[in-house]
C-alpha positions as CSV (number, residue, x, y, z in Angstrom):
1,M,-9.3,-14.1,-1.4
2,K,-11.3,-11.9,0.9
3,G,-8.3,-11.8,3.3
4,F,-6.0,-10.7,0.5
5,L,-8.4,-7.8,-0.4
6,I,-8.6,-6.7,3.2
7,R,-4.8,-6.8,3.4
8,F,-4.5,-4.8,0.2
9,G,-7.0,-2.2,1.5
10,N,-4.8,-1.8,4.6
11,H,-1.7,-1.2,2.4
12,L,-3.6,1.3,0.3
13,D,-4.8,3.2,3.4
14,A,-1.2,3.2,4.7
15,F,0.1,4.4,1.4
16,L,-2.4,7.3,1.2
17,F,-1.7,8.3,4.8
18,W,2.1,8.3,4.3
19,K,1.7,10.1,1.0
20,D,-0.1,12.9,2.7
21,Q,2.2,13.0,5.7
22,F,5.6,12.5,4.3
23,Q,6.1,13.4,0.7
24,L,9.8,12.6,0.8
25,I,9.3,8.8,1.1
26,D,6.6,8.4,-1.6
27,L,8.8,5.9,-3.5
28,I,9.1,3.6,-0.5
29,D,5.3,3.6,-0.1
30,V,4.7,2.9,-3.8
31,G,7.0,-0.1,-3.4
32,H,4.9,-1.4,-0.6
33,L,1.7,-0.8,-2.7
34,F,3.1,-2.8,-5.6
35,A,4.1,-5.6,-3.2
36,A,0.5,-5.7,-2.0
37,I,-0.8,-5.9,-5.5
38,I,1.6,-8.8,-6.3
39,V,0.4,-10.7,-3.2
40,I,-3.2,-10.5,-4.6
41,I,-2.2,-11.7,-8.0
């Protein structure tokens, strides 16, 4: 479970980074974030 949480944290960091840098592809990053959440569940 700890590994999954770390993986989720990495996805979240990437999402926040891309959100700040490239507003035009927010939807793609949100998709990745949801995918990471699904992996945890």
